[in-house]
N, CA, C, O and the ligand as a Tripos MOL2 file, in Angstrom:
@<TRIPOS>MOLECULE
protein
  317   315    80     0     0
PROTEIN
NO_CHARGES

@<TRIPOS>ATOM
      1 N          79.1170   72.0720   97.9950 N.3       1 MET1
      2 CA         80.5420   72.2220   98.3210 C.3       1 MET1
      3 C          80.6980   72.9930   96.6120 C.2       1 MET1
      4 O          80.2400   72.5720   95.5500 O.2       1 MET1
      5 N          81.5380   74.2710   96.8910 N.am      2 ALA2
      6 CA         81.8450   74.7930   95.9260 C.3       2 ALA2
      7 C          82.9540   74.0750   94.9630 C.2       2 ALA2
      8 O          83.7520   73.2180   95.3430 O.2       2 ALA2
      9 N          82.8290   74.6630   93.4810 N.am      3 LEU3
     10 CA         83.5470   73.7920   92.7730 C.3       3 LEU3
     11 C          84.5760   74.8860   91.8660 C.2       3 LEU3
     12 O          84.2860   76.0430   91.5640 O.2       3 LEU3
     13 N          85.9050   74.1220   91.5250 N.am      4 TYR4
     14 CA         86.3690   75.0220   90.4820 C.3       4 TYR4
     15 C          87.1680   74.0530   89.7900 C.2       4 TYR4
     16 O          87.2470   72.8780   90.1480 O.2       4 TYR4
     17 N          87.8370   74.6030   88.6750 N.am      5 LYS5
     18 CA         88.5750   73.7940   87.6560 C.3       5 LYS5
     19 C          89.9720   74.0630   87.7290 C.2       5 LYS5
     20 O          90.8200   73.1720   87.7910 O.2       5 LYS5
     21 N          90.2440   75.4080   87.7230 N.am      6 TYR6
     22 CA         91.7770   75.7980   87.5890 C.3       6 TYR6
     23 C          92.3250   76.3500   88.7750 C.2       6 TYR6
     24 O          92.2110   77.5450   89.0480 O.2       6 TYR6
     25 N          92.9610   75.4660   89.5430 N.am      7 VAL7
     26 CA         93.6800   76.0650   90.7640 C.3       7 VAL7
     27 C          94.4470   77.3380   90.7250 C.2       7 VAL7
     28 O          94.6720   78.0410   91.7110 O.2       7 VAL7
     29 N          94.8040   77.5610   89.5870 N.am      8 GLN8
     30 CA         95.8440   78.7540   89.4800 C.3       8 GLN8
     31 C          94.9280   80.0980   89.5500 C.2       8 GLN8
     32 O          95.4540   81.2090   89.5010 O.2       8 GLN8
     33 N          93.6970   79.9430   89.6540 N.am      9 HIS9
     34 CA         92.8080   81.0320   89.8130 C.3       9 HIS9
     35 C          92.4800   81.2440   91.5150 C.2       9 HIS9
     36 O          91.9200   82.2650   91.9140 O.2       9 HIS9
     37 N          92.8330   80.3350   92.2810 N.am     10 LEU10
     38 CA         92.6030   80.4220   93.7380 C.3      10 LEU10
     39 C          93.8990   80.5020   94.5020 C.2      10 LEU10
     40 O          94.8760   79.7960   94.2560 O.2      10 LEU10
     41 N          93.8390   81.3280   95.3550 N.am     11 ASP11
     42 CA         94.8720   81.4660   96.5090 C.3      11 ASP11
     43 C          94.0610   81.0020   97.7270 C.2      11 ASP11
     44 O          92.8490   81.1760   97.8530 O.2      11 ASP11
     45 N          94.8870   80.3770   98.6310 N.am     12 GLN12
     46 CA         94.5760   80.0470   99.8050 C.3      12 GLN12
     47 C          94.9230   81.3870  101.0490 C.2      12 GLN12
     48 O          95.9920   81.9600  101.2620 O.2      12 GLN12
     49 N          93.7970   81.5490  101.6040 N.am     13 SER13
     50 CA         93.9950   82.8650  102.6630 C.3      13 SER13
     51 C          93.6450   82.3790  103.8940 C.2      13 SER13
     52 O          92.7610   81.5410  104.0730 O.2      13 SER13
     53 N          94.5900   83.0890  105.0950 N.am     14 GLN14
     54 CA         94.1180   82.8900  106.6700 C.3      14 GLN14
     55 C          93.2790   84.0600  107.2030 C.2      14 GLN14
     56 O          93.1960   84.3510  108.3970 O.2      14 GLN14
     57 N          92.6480   84.7200  106.1660 N.am     15 HIS15
     58 CA         91.9940   85.9800  106.7270 C.3      15 HIS15
     59 C          90.9600   85.7170  107.7740 C.2      15 HIS15
     60 O          90.2360   84.7240  107.7130 O.2      15 HIS15
     61 N          90.8910   86.5440  108.6750 N.am     16 ALA16
     62 CA         89.7220   86.0140  109.8580 C.3      16 ALA16
     63 C          88.1080   86.1240  109.3210 C.2      16 ALA16
     64 O          87.2870   85.3690  109.8430 O.2      16 ALA16
     65 N          87.7730   86.8620  108.5090 N.am     17 ASN17
     66 CA         86.5630   86.7760  107.6620 C.3      17 ASN17
     67 C          86.1230   85.3520  107.3170 C.2      17 ASN17
     68 O          84.9240   85.1040  107.1870 O.2      17 ASN17
     69 N          87.0460   84.4240  107.1690 N.am     18 PHE18
     70 CA         86.4540   83.1200  106.5930 C.3      18 PHE18
     71 C          86.0510   82.3900  107.8980 C.2      18 PHE18
     72 O          85.2210   81.4820  107.8470 O.2      18 PHE18
     73 N          86.5970   82.7510  109.0170 N.am     19 ASP19
     74 CA         86.0930   82.0880  110.4120 C.3      19 ASP19
     75 C          84.8130   82.5920  110.9010 C.2      19 ASP19
     76 O          84.1990   81.9170  111.7280 O.2      19 ASP19
     77 N          84.3180   83.7550  110.4630 N.am     20 LYS20
     78 CA         83.0890   84.2950  111.2300 C.3      20 LYS20
     79 C          81.9210   83.6510  110.4930 C.2      20 LYS20
     80 O          81.9540   83.3390  109.3030 O.2      20 LYS20
     81 N          80.8830   83.4830  111.3160 N.am     21 GLU21
     82 CA         79.4290   83.4110  110.8780 C.3      21 GLU21
     83 C          78.6010   84.6350  110.7000 C.2      21 GLU21
     84 O          78.7810   85.5460  111.5080 O.2      21 GLU21
     85 N          77.8630   84.7600  109.9110 N.am     22 TYR22
     86 CA         76.8520   85.9880  109.6730 C.3      22 TYR22
     87 C          75.3570   85.5090  109.6320 C.2      22 TYR22
     88 O          75.0610   84.4270  109.1250 O.2      22 TYR22
     89 N          74.5040   86.2840  110.1380 N.am     23 SER23
     90 CA         73.2210   86.0250  110.4160 C.3      23 SER23
     91 C          72.5070   86.5360  109.0870 C.2      23 SER23
     92 O          73.1340   87.3350  108.3910 O.2      23 SER23
     93 N          71.1730   86.1070  108.6680 N.am     24 PRO24
     94 CA         70.5400   86.3220  107.5790 C.3      24 PRO24
     95 C          70.0670   87.9070  107.4140 C.2      24 PRO24
     96 O          69.4520   88.4510  108.3310 O.2      24 PRO24
     97 N          70.3250   88.4630  106.4460 N.am     25 GLY25
     98 CA         70.0490   89.6820  106.1390 C.3      25 GLY25
     99 C          70.9640   90.8200  106.3260 C.2      25 GLY25
    100 O          70.7020   91.9470  105.9050 O.2      25 GLY25
    101 N          72.1520   90.4830  107.0260 N.am     26 VAL26
    102 CA         73.2360   91.5310  107.0890 C.3      26 VAL26
    103 C          73.8870   91.7390  105.9650 C.2      26 VAL26
    104 O          73.7230   90.9840  105.0070 O.2      26 VAL26
    105 N          74.8260   92.9320  105.9130 N.am     27 ALA27
    106 CA         75.4460   93.3190  104.7400 C.3      27 ALA27
    107 C          76.8780   92.0860  104.7940 C.2      27 ALA27
    108 O          77.4860   91.7750  105.8180 O.2      27 ALA27
    109 N          77.0780   91.6870  103.7350 N.am     28 ALA28
    110 CA         78.0810   90.7050  103.6150 C.3      28 ALA28
    111 C          79.4910   91.4680  103.6620 C.2      28 ALA28
    112 O          79.6340   92.4090  102.8820 O.2      28 ALA28
    113 N          80.3800   91.1790  104.3920 N.am     29 PRO29
    114 CA         81.4970   91.9600  104.2830 C.3      29 PRO29
    115 C          82.5680   91.7780  103.2600 C.2      29 PRO29
    116 O          83.5340   92.5250  103.1030 O.2      29 PRO29
    117 N          82.2630   90.6000  102.5180 N.am     30 ASP30
    118 CA         83.0660   90.5950  101.1960 C.3      30 ASP30
    119 C          82.3080   90.0050  100.0950 C.2      30 ASP30
    120 O          81.4560   89.1840  100.4340 O.2      30 ASP30
    121 N          82.4330   90.2410   98.8910 N.am     31 PRO31
    122 CA         81.6810   89.4690   97.8620 C.3      31 PRO31
    123 C          82.3500   88.2320   97.5020 C.2      31 PRO31
    124 O          83.5780   88.1580   97.5540 O.2      31 PRO31
    125 N          81.5530   87.1590   97.1030 N.am     32 GLY32
    126 CA         81.9510   85.8740   97.0550 C.3      32 GLY32
    127 C          81.0370   84.8700   97.2700 C.2      32 GLY32
    128 O          79.8570   85.2200   97.2790 O.2      32 GLY32
    129 N          81.2960   83.6790   97.4510 N.am     33 ILE33
    130 CA         80.4120   82.6700   97.6880 C.3      33 ILE33
    131 C          80.3570   82.2680   99.3950 C.2      33 ILE33
    132 O          81.3950   81.9260   99.9620 O.2      33 ILE33
    133 N          79.3870   82.3280   99.9400 N.am     34 TYR34
    134 CA         78.8180   81.9590  101.0970 C.3      34 TYR34
    135 C          78.1550   80.9560  101.1290 C.2      34 TYR34
    136 O          77.3690   80.7540  100.2030 O.2      34 TYR34
    137 N          78.2820   79.8980  102.3460 N.am     35 ARG35
    138 CA         77.6600   78.5950  102.7380 C.3      35 ARG35
    139 C          77.0700   78.7890  103.8030 C.2      35 ARG35
    140 O          77.6240   79.4720  104.6640 O.2      35 ARG35
    141 N          75.7870   78.2380  104.0270 N.am     36 CYS36
    142 CA         74.9100   78.1510  105.1100 C.3      36 CYS36
    143 C          75.4250   76.8390  105.8540 C.2      36 CYS36
    144 O          75.3710   75.6880  105.4220 O.2      36 CYS36
    145 N          75.9520   77.2920  107.1040 N.am     37 THR37
    146 CA         76.5470   76.2150  108.0190 C.3      37 THR37
    147 C          75.2600   75.2380  108.5210 C.2      37 THR37
    148 O          75.5550   74.1420  108.9960 O.2      37 THR37
    149 N          73.9050   75.6030  108.4270 N.am     38 GLY38
    150 CA         73.0860   74.5310  108.7600 C.3      38 GLY38
    151 C          72.8020   73.6000  107.6600 C.2      38 GLY38
    152 O          72.7470   72.4000  107.9290 O.2      38 GLY38
    153 N          72.6390   73.9490  106.6140 N.am     39 CYS39
    154 CA         72.0710   72.8360  105.5710 C.3      39 CYS39
    155 C          73.2140   72.9180  104.3270 C.2      39 CYS39
    156 O          72.9350   72.1030  103.4470 O.2      39 CYS39
    157 N          74.2240   73.5690  104.0880 N.am     40 GLY40
    158 CA         75.1430   73.4340  102.9630 C.3      40 GLY40
    159 C          74.9400   74.1650  101.7710 C.2      40 GLY40
    160 O          75.6310   74.1150  100.7540 O.2      40 GLY40
    161 N          73.8350   74.9170  102.0020 N.am     41 ASP41
    162 CA         73.3900   75.5350  100.5240 C.3      41 ASP41
    163 C          74.3510   76.6850  100.4750 C.2      41 ASP41
    164 O          74.6150   77.3560  101.4730 O.2      41 ASP41
    165 N          74.9330   76.9190   99.1430 N.am     42 GLU42
    166 CA         75.6740   78.0670   98.7190 C.3      42 GLU42
    167 C          75.1680   79.3150   98.0020 C.2      42 GLU42
    168 O          74.3200   79.1440   97.1260 O.2      42 GLU42
    169 N          75.5690   80.4900   98.2590 N.am     43 ILE43
    170 CA         74.9290   81.4910   97.4840 C.3      43 ILE43
    171 C          76.2760   82.3450   96.8440 C.2      43 ILE43
    172 O          77.3800   82.3410   97.3890 O.2      43 ILE43
    173 N          75.9880   82.9990   95.7110 N.am     44 GLY44
    174 CA         77.0610   84.2060   95.3770 C.3      44 GLY44
    175 C          76.4960   85.5410   95.8680 C.2      44 GLY44
    176 O          75.2860   85.7520   95.7780 O.2      44 GLY44
    177 N          77.2720   86.3850   96.3490 N.am     45 ILE45
    178 CA         76.8500   87.7360   96.7710 C.3      45 ILE45
    179 C          77.8110   88.6360   96.1810 C.2      45 ILE45
    180 O          79.0260   88.5550   96.3560 O.2      45 ILE45
    181 N          77.1890   89.5370   95.4420 N.am     46 ALA46
    182 CA         77.9190   90.6520   94.8050 C.3      46 ALA46
    183 C          78.3500   91.9520   95.8700 C.2      46 ALA46
    184 O          77.7550   92.1760   96.9240 O.2      46 ALA46
    185 N          79.2450   92.5660   95.4720 N.am     47 LYS47
    186 CA         80.1630   93.6420   96.2560 C.3      47 LYS47
    187 C          78.9070   94.7090   97.0190 C.2      47 LYS47
    188 O          78.1340   95.3220   96.2830 O.2      47 LYS47
    189 N          78.8380   94.8060   98.1450 N.am     48 GLY48
    190 CA         77.9020   95.5910   98.7800 C.3      48 GLY48
    191 C          76.4240   95.1930   98.9150 C.2      48 GLY48
    192 O          75.5260   95.9850   99.2020 O.2      48 GLY48
    193 N          76.2690   93.8860   98.6790 N.am     49 HIS49
    194 CA         74.9420   93.2780   99.0440 C.3      49 HIS49
    195 C          74.7070   92.8210  100.2770 C.2      49 HIS49
    196 O          75.6860   92.6980  101.0140 O.2      49 HIS49
    197 N          73.4730   92.4910  100.7490 N.am     50 ASN50
    198 CA         73.1420   91.7060  101.9370 C.3      50 ASN50
    199 C          73.0100   90.1200  101.6550 C.2      50 ASN50
    200 O          72.5990   89.6260  100.6050 O.2      50 ASN50
    201 N          73.3860   89.5100  102.6610 N.am     51 LEU51
    202 CA         73.0840   88.0670  102.7940 C.3      51 LEU51
    203 C          71.4260   88.0770  102.8010 C.2      51 LEU51
    204 O          70.7340   88.9770  103.2750 O.2      51 LEU51
    205 N          70.9800   86.9380  102.2020 N.am     52 PRO52
    206 CA         69.4910   86.5970  102.1230 C.3      52 PRO52
    207 C          68.7670   86.7800  103.4040 C.2      52 PRO52
    208 O          69.3460   86.4940  104.4520 O.2      52 PRO52
    209 N          67.5900   87.2160  103.4120 N.am     53 PRO53
    210 CA         66.8250   87.3260  104.6670 C.3      53 PRO53
    211 C          66.3660   86.2840  105.1630 C.2      53 PRO53
    212 O          66.4590   85.3060  104.4220 O.2      53 PRO53
    213 N          65.7970   86.0770  106.3650 N.am     54 GLN54
    214 CA         65.3050   84.7690  107.1070 C.3      54 GLN54
    215 C          64.2850   83.9430  106.1510 C.2      54 GLN54
    216 O          64.2100   82.7200  106.0360 O.2      54 GLN54
    217 N          63.4660   85.0150  105.4530 N.am     55 ASN55
    218 CA         62.3120   84.5900  104.6920 C.3      55 ASN55
    219 C          62.6190   84.2020  103.4210 C.2      55 ASN55
    220 O          61.6820   83.8420  102.7090 O.2      55 ASN55
    221 N          63.8740   84.1950  102.9210 N.am     56 HIS56
    222 CA         64.3810   83.9280  101.8200 C.3      56 HIS56
    223 C          64.8420   82.5120  101.6690 C.2      56 HIS56
    224 O          64.4480   81.7030  100.8280 O.2      56 HIS56
    225 N          65.6420   82.3520  102.5080 N.am     57 HIS57
    226 CA         66.4650   81.0560  102.6610 C.3      57 HIS57
    227 C          65.7680   80.3880  103.8670 C.2      57 HIS57
    228 O          65.8470   80.9550  104.9560 O.2      57 HIS57
    229 N          65.1520   79.3290  103.7640 N.am     58 GLN58
    230 CA         64.5290   78.6600  104.8050 C.3      58 GLN58
    231 C          64.8810   77.2340  104.8220 C.2      58 GLN58
    232 O          65.1190   76.5940  103.7980 O.2      58 GLN58
    233 N          64.9090   76.6820  106.1970 N.am     59 HIS59
    234 CA         65.2500   75.3470  106.5430 C.3      59 HIS59
    235 C          63.7750   74.5830  106.7700 C.2      59 HIS59
    236 O          62.7390   75.2120  106.9890 O.2      59 HIS59
    237 N          63.8430   73.2960  106.6920 N.am     60 SER60
    238 CA         62.8850   72.3450  106.9320 C.3      60 SER60
    239 C          62.4020   72.8230  108.2570 C.2      60 SER60
    240 O          63.2310   73.1820  109.0930 O.2      60 SER60
    241 N          61.0450   72.8600  108.5330 N.am     61 PRO61
    242 CA         60.5730   72.8980  109.8470 C.3      61 PRO61
    243 C          60.9610   71.8490  110.8990 C.2      61 PRO61
    244 O          60.9330   71.9890  112.1210 O.2      61 PRO61
    245 N          61.3360   70.7450  110.1720 N.am     62 PHE62
    246 CA         61.8030   69.9330  111.0340 C.3      62 PHE62
    247 C          63.2590   69.7910  111.6680 C.2      62 PHE62
    248 O          63.7260   69.0030  112.4910 O.2      62 PHE62
    249 N          63.8390   70.9600  110.8970 N.am     63 SER63
    250 CA         65.4780   71.0360  110.9910 C.3      63 SER63
    251 C          65.5470   72.1280  112.1820 C.2      63 SER63
    252 O          64.8020   73.1040  112.0910 O.2      63 SER63
    253 N          66.4850   71.9950  113.3940 N.am     64 ALA64
    254 CA         66.7610   72.6300  114.3610 C.3      64 ALA64
    255 C          67.5900   73.5540  113.8970 C.2      64 ALA64
    256 O          67.5230   74.6640  114.4240 O.2      64 ALA64
    257 N          68.4880   73.3500  112.8970 N.am     65 SER65
    258 CA         69.5600   74.3590  112.6090 C.3      65 SER65
    259 C          69.3830   75.7540  112.1860 C.2      65 SER65
    260 O          68.5200   76.0200  111.3500 O.2      65 SER65
    261 N          70.0530   76.5720  112.6440 N.am     66 LEU66
    262 CA         70.1220   78.0300  112.3960 C.3      66 LEU66
    263 C          70.6540   78.2200  110.8200 C.2      66 LEU66
    264 O          71.4130   77.4460  110.2360 O.2      66 LEU66
    265 N          70.1060   79.3580  110.3180 N.am     67 ILE67
    266 CA         70.9280   79.7560  109.1110 C.3      67 ILE67
    267 C          72.1710   80.7180  109.5720 C.2      67 ILE67
    268 O          71.9380   81.7670  110.1720 O.2      67 ILE67
    269 N          73.2240   80.3900  109.3250 N.am     68 ARG68
    270 CA         74.2460   80.9870  109.2140 C.3      68 ARG68
    271 C          75.1650   81.1830  108.0770 C.2      68 ARG68
    272 O          75.6890   80.1810  107.5910 O.2      68 ARG68
    273 N          75.3920   82.1920  107.6560 N.am     69 TRP69
    274 CA         76.3990   82.2110  106.3740 C.3      69 TRP69
    275 C          77.8860   82.3460  106.7890 C.2      69 TRP69
    276 O          78.3110   82.9920  107.7470 O.2      69 TRP69
    277 N          78.5720   81.6450  105.9270 N.am     70 LYS70
    278 CA         80.0400   81.7090  106.3720 C.3      70 LYS70
    279 C          80.9350   81.8270  105.0280 C.2      70 LYS70
    280 O          80.6290   81.0790  104.1000 O.2      70 LYS70
    281 N          81.8200   82.5520  104.8940 N.am     71 LEU71
    282 CA         82.4800   82.8330  103.6910 C.3      71 LEU71
    283 C          83.2670   81.7320  103.1040 C.2      71 LEU71
    284 O          84.1970   81.3500  103.8130 O.2      71 LEU71
    285 N          83.1090   81.1280  101.9620 N.am     72 VAL72
    286 CA         83.8900   80.0730  101.2090 C.3      72 VAL72
    287 C          84.9010   80.4800  100.2370 C.2      72 VAL72
    288 O          86.0460   80.0270  100.2310 O.2      72 VAL72
    289 N          84.4600   81.3240   99.4340 N.am     73 VAL73
    290 CA         85.3270   82.0510   98.2240 C.3      73 VAL73
    291 C          85.1280   83.4340   98.3540 C.2      73 VAL73
    292 O          83.9740   83.8630   98.3410 O.2      73 VAL73
    293 N          86.1860   84.2790   98.4900 N.am     74 CYS74
    294 CA         86.2700   85.6170   98.3860 C.3      74 CYS74
    295 C          86.6570   86.2630   97.1250 C.2      74 CYS74
    296 O          87.7990   86.1310   96.6850 O.2      74 CYS74
    297 N          85.8160   86.9110   96.5600 N.am     75 ALA75
    298 CA         86.0600   87.5170   95.1260 C.3      75 ALA75
    299 C          86.9320   88.6760   95.2890 C.2      75 ALA75
    300 O          86.6420   89.5340   96.1230 O.2      75 ALA75
    301 N          87.9940   88.7750   94.5500 N.am     76 VAL76
    302 CA         89.0370   89.8120   94.5830 C.3      76 VAL76
    303 C          89.0660   90.7370   93.5750 C.2      76 VAL76
    304 O          89.3780   90.3070   92.4650 O.2      76 VAL76
    305 N          88.8050   91.9640   93.6930 N.am     77 SER77
    306 CA         88.6350   92.9450   92.6390 C.3      77 SER77
    307 C          89.9640   93.6690   92.4030 C.2      77 SER77
    308 O          90.5890   94.1680   93.3390 O.2      77 SER77
    309 N          90.3130   93.7060   91.3440 N.am     78 ILE78
    310 CA         91.6380   94.4080   91.0530 C.3      78 ILE78
    311 C          91.4870   95.6980   90.8360 C.2      78 ILE78
    312 O          92.5050   96.2140   90.3740 O.2      78 ILE78
    313 N          90.4680   96.5160   91.0190 N.am     79 LYS79
    314 CA         90.3860   98.0860   90.9760 C.3      79 LYS79
    315 C          89.7890   98.3720   92.6340 C.2      79 LYS79
    316 O          89.5810   99.5200   93.0270 O.2      79 LYS79
    317 ZN         70.5990   76.7150  105.2790 Zn       80 ZN80
@<TRIPOS>BOND
     1     1     2 1
     2     2     3 1
     3     3     4 2
     4     3     5 am
     5     5     6 1
     6     6     7 1
     7     7     8 2
     8     7     9 am
     9     9    10 1
    10    10    11 1
    11    11    12 2
    12    11    13 am
    13    13    14 1
    14    14    15 1
    15    15    16 2
    16    15    17 am
    17    17    18 1
    18    18    19 1
    19    19    20 2
    20    19    21 am
    21    21    22 1
    22    22    23 1
    23    23    24 2
    24    23    25 am
    25    25    26 1
    26    26    27 1
    27    27    28 2
    28    27    29 am
    29    29    30 1
    30    30    31 1
    31    31    32 2
    32    31    33 am
    33    33    34 1
    34    34    35 1
    35    35    36 2
    36    35    37 am
    37    37    38 1
    38    38    39 1
    39    39    40 2
    40    39    41 am
    41    41    42 1
    42    42    43 1
    43    43    44 2
    44    43    45 am
    45    45    46 1
    46    46    47 1
    47    47    48 2
    48    47    49 am
    49    49    50 1
    50    50    51 1
    51    51    52 2
    52    51    53 am
    53    53    54 1
    54    54    55 1
    55    55    56 2
    56    55    57 am
    57    57    58 1
    58    58    59 1
    59    59    60 2
    60    59    61 am
    61    61    62 1
    62    62    63 1
    63    63    64 2
    64    63    65 am
    65    65    66 1
    66    66    67 1
    67    67    68 2
    68    67    69 am
    69    69    70 1
    70    70    71 1
    71    71    72 2
    72    71    73 am
    73    73    74 1
    74    74    75 1
    75    75    76 2
    76    75    77 am
    77    77    78 1
    78    78    79 1
    79    79    80 2
    80    79    81 am
    81    81    82 1
    82    82    83 1
    83    83    84 2
    84    83    85 am
    85    85    86 1
    86    86    87 1
    87    87    88 2
    88    87    89 am
    89    89    90 1
    90    90    91 1
    91    91    92 2
    92    91    93 am
    93    93    94 1
    94    94    95 1
    95    95    96 2
    96    95    97 am
    97    97    98 1
    98    98    99 1
    99    99   100 2
   100    99   101 am
   101   101   102 1
   102   102   103 1
   103   103   104 2
   104   103   105 am
   105   105   106 1
   106   106   107 1
   107   107   108 2
   108   107   109 am
   109   109   110 1
   110   110   111 1
   111   111   112 2
   112   111   113 am
   113   113   114 1
   114   114   115 1
   115   115   116 2
   116   115   117 am
   117   117   118 1
   118   118   119 1
   119   119   120 2
   120   119   121 am
   121   121   122 1
   122   122   123 1
   123   123   124 2
   124   123   125 am
   125   125   126 1
   126   126   127 1
   127   127   128 2
   128   127   129 am
   129   129   130 1
   130   130   131 1
   131   131   132 2
   132   131   133 am
   133   133   134 1
   134   134   135 1
   135   135   136 2
   136   135   137 am
   137   137   138 1
   138   138   139 1
   139   139   140 2
   140   139   141 am
   141   141   142 1
   142   142   143 1
   143   143   144 2
   144   143   145 am
   145   145   146 1
   146   146   147 1
   147   147   148 2
   148   147   149 am
   149   149   150 1
   150   150   151 1
   151   151   152 2
   152   151   153 am
   153   153   154 1
   154   154   155 1
   155   155   156 2
   156   155   157 am
   157   157   158 1
   158   158   159 1
   159   159   160 2
   160   159   161 am
   161   161   162 1
   162   162   163 1
   163   163   164 2
   164   163   165 am
   165   165   166 1
   166   166   167 1
   167   167   168 2
   168   167   169 am
   169   169   170 1
   170   170   171 1
   171   171   172 2
   172   171   173 am
   173   173   174 1
   174   174   175 1
   175   175   176 2
   176   175   177 am
   177   177   178 1
   178   178   179 1
   179   179   180 2
   180   179   181 am
   181   181   182 1
   182   182   183 1
   183   183   184 2
   184   183   185 am
   185   185   186 1
   186   186   187 1
   187   187   188 2
   188   187   189 am
   189   189   190 1
   190   190   191 1
   191   191   192 2
   192   191   193 am
   193   193   194 1
   194   194   195 1
   195   195   196 2
   196   195   197 am
   197   197   198 1
   198   198   199 1
   199   199   200 2
   200   199   201 am
   201   201   202 1
   202   202   203 1
   203   203   204 2
   204   203   205 am
   205   205   206 1
   206   206   207 1
   207   207   208 2
   208   207   209 am
   209   209   210 1
   210   210   211 1
   211   211   212 2
   212   211   213 am
   213   213   214 1
   214   214   215 1
   215   215   216 2
   216   215   217 am
   217   217   218 1
   218   218   219 1
   219   219   220 2
   220   219   221 am
   221   221   222 1
   222   222   223 1
   223   223   224 2
   224   223   225 am
   225   225   226 1
   226   226   227 1
   227   227   228 2
   228   227   229 am
   229   229   230 1
   230   230   231 1
   231   231   232 2
   232   231   233 am
   233   233   234 1
   234   234   235 1
   235   235   236 2
   236   235   237 am
   237   237   238 1
   238   238   239 1
   239   239   240 2
   240   239   241 am
   241   241   242 1
   242   242   243 1
   243   243   244 2
   244   243   245 am
   245   245   246 1
   246   246   247 1
   247   247   248 2
   248   247   249 am
   249   249   250 1
   250   250   251 1
   251   251   252 2
   252   251   253 am
   253   253   254 1
   254   254   255 1
   255   255   256 2
   256   255   257 am
   257   257   258 1
   258   258   259 1
   259   259   260 2
   260   259   261 am
   261   261   262 1
   262   262   263 1
   263   263   264 2
   264   263   265 am
   265   265   266 1
   266   266   267 1
   267   267   268 2
   268   267   269 am
   269   269   270 1
   270   270   271 1
   271   271   272 2
   272   271   273 am
   273   273   274 1
   274   274   275 1
   275   275   276 2
   276   275   277 am
   277   277   278 1
   278   278   279 1
   279   279   280 2
   280   279   281 am
   281   281   282 1
   282   282   283 1
   283   283   284 2
   284   283   285 am
   285   285   286 1
   286   286   287 1
   287   287   288 2
   288   287   289 am
   289   289   290 1
   290   290   291 1
   291   291   292 2
   292   291   293 am
   293   293   294 1
   294   294   295 1
   295   295   296 2
   296   295   297 am
   297   297   298 1
   298   298   299 1
   299   299   300 2
   300   299   301 am
   301   301   302 1
   302   302   303 1
   303   303   304 2
   304   303   305 am
   305   305   306 1
   306   306   307 1
   307   307   308 2
   308   307   309 am
   309   309   310 1
   310   310   311 1
   311   311   312 2
   312   311   313 am
   313   313   314 1
   314   314   315 1
   315   315   316 2
@<TRIPOS>SUBSTRUCTURE
     1 MET1         2 RESIDUE 1 A MET
     2 ALA2         6 RESIDUE 1 A ALA
     3 LEU3        10 RESIDUE 1 A LEU
     4 TYR4        14 RESIDUE 1 A TYR
     5 LYS5        18 RESIDUE 1 A LYS
     6 TYR6        22 RESIDUE 1 A TYR
     7 VAL7        26 RESIDUE 1 A VAL
     8 GLN8        30 RESIDUE 1 A GLN
     9 HIS9        34 RESIDUE 1 A HIS
    10 LEU10       38 RESIDUE 1 A LEU
    11 ASP11       42 RESIDUE 1 A ASP
    12 GLN12       46 RESIDUE 1 A GLN
    13 SER13       50 RESIDUE 1 A SER
    14 GLN14       54 RESIDUE 1 A GLN
    15 HIS15       58 RESIDUE 1 A HIS
    16 ALA16       62 RESIDUE 1 A ALA
    17 ASN17       66 RESIDUE 1 A ASN
    18 PHE18       70 RESIDUE 1 A PHE
    19 ASP19       74 RESIDUE 1 A ASP
    20 LYS20       78 RESIDUE 1 A LYS
    21 GLU21       82 RESIDUE 1 A GLU
    22 TYR22       86 RESIDUE 1 A TYR
    23 SER23       90 RESIDUE 1 A SER
    24 PRO24       94 RESIDUE 1 A PRO
    25 GLY25       98 RESIDUE 1 A GLY
    26 VAL26      102 RESIDUE 1 A VAL
    27 ALA27      106 RESIDUE 1 A ALA
    28 ALA28      110 RESIDUE 1 A ALA
    29 PRO29      114 RESIDUE 1 A PRO
    30 ASP30      118 RESIDUE 1 A ASP
    31 PRO31      122 RESIDUE 1 A PRO
    32 GLY32      126 RESIDUE 1 A GLY
    33 ILE33      130 RESIDUE 1 A ILE
    34 TYR34      134 RESIDUE 1 A TYR
    35 ARG35      138 RESIDUE 1 A ARG
    36 CYS36      142 RESIDUE 1 A CYS
    37 THR37      146 RESIDUE 1 A THR
    38 GLY38      150 RESIDUE 1 A GLY
    39 CYS39      154 RESIDUE 1 A CYS
    40 GLY40      158 RESIDUE 1 A GLY
    41 ASP41      162 RESIDUE 1 A ASP
    42 GLU42      166 RESIDUE 1 A GLU
    43 ILE43      170 RESIDUE 1 A ILE
    44 GLY44      174 RESIDUE 1 A GLY
    45 ILE45      178 RESIDUE 1 A ILE
    46 ALA46      182 RESIDUE 1 A ALA
    47 LYS47      186 RESIDUE 1 A LYS
    48 GLY48      190 RESIDUE 1 A GLY
    49 HIS49      194 RESIDUE 1 A HIS
    50 ASN50      198 RESIDUE 1 A ASN
    51 LEU51      202 RESIDUE 1 A LEU
    52 PRO52      206 RESIDUE 1 A PRO
    53 PRO53      210 RESIDUE 1 A PRO
    54 GLN54      214 RESIDUE 1 A GLN
    55 ASN55      218 RESIDUE 1 A ASN
    56 HIS56      222 RESIDUE 1 A HIS
    57 HIS57      226 RESIDUE 1 A HIS
    58 GLN58      230 RESIDUE 1 A GLN
    59 HIS59      234 RESIDUE 1 A HIS
    60 SER60      238 RESIDUE 1 A SER
    61 PRO61      242 RESIDUE 1 A PRO
    62 PHE62      246 RESIDUE 1 A PHE
    63 SER63      250 RESIDUE 1 A SER
    64 ALA64      254 RESIDUE 1 A ALA
    65 SER65      258 RESIDUE 1 A SER
    66 LEU66      262 RESIDUE 1 A LEU
    67 ILE67      266 RESIDUE 1 A ILE
    68 ARG68      270 RESIDUE 1 A ARG
    69 TRP69      274 RESIDUE 1 A TRP
    70 LYS70      278 RESIDUE 1 A LYS
    71 LEU71      282 RESIDUE 1 A LEU
    72 VAL72      286 RESIDUE 1 A VAL
    73 VAL73      290 RESIDUE 1 A VAL
    74 CYS74      294 RESIDUE 1 A CYS
    75 ALA75      298 RESIDUE 1 A ALA
    76 VAL76      302 RESIDUE 1 A VAL
    77 SER77      306 RESIDUE 1 A SER
    78 ILE78      310 RESIDUE 1 A ILE
    79 LYS79      314 RESIDUE 1 A LYS
    80 ZN80       317 GROUP 0 **** ****
């Protein structure tokens, strides 16, 4: 679960990109924090970078869940 201290630095958004799930290795549409829907792991992605490939983020061989990344917090650039 992503953490924050000062709520004045966050705004709630209804943007559709928060509802989409992304496969490993694809270009992240937004910079920010992504969460794996399968295991709950969170990562930070810089602008223009790809989500971790399948062989970088792995689940236990006993887990049947897929790696799917979902945007949790979008970083907003002012430039
Ligand atoms: Zn995972």
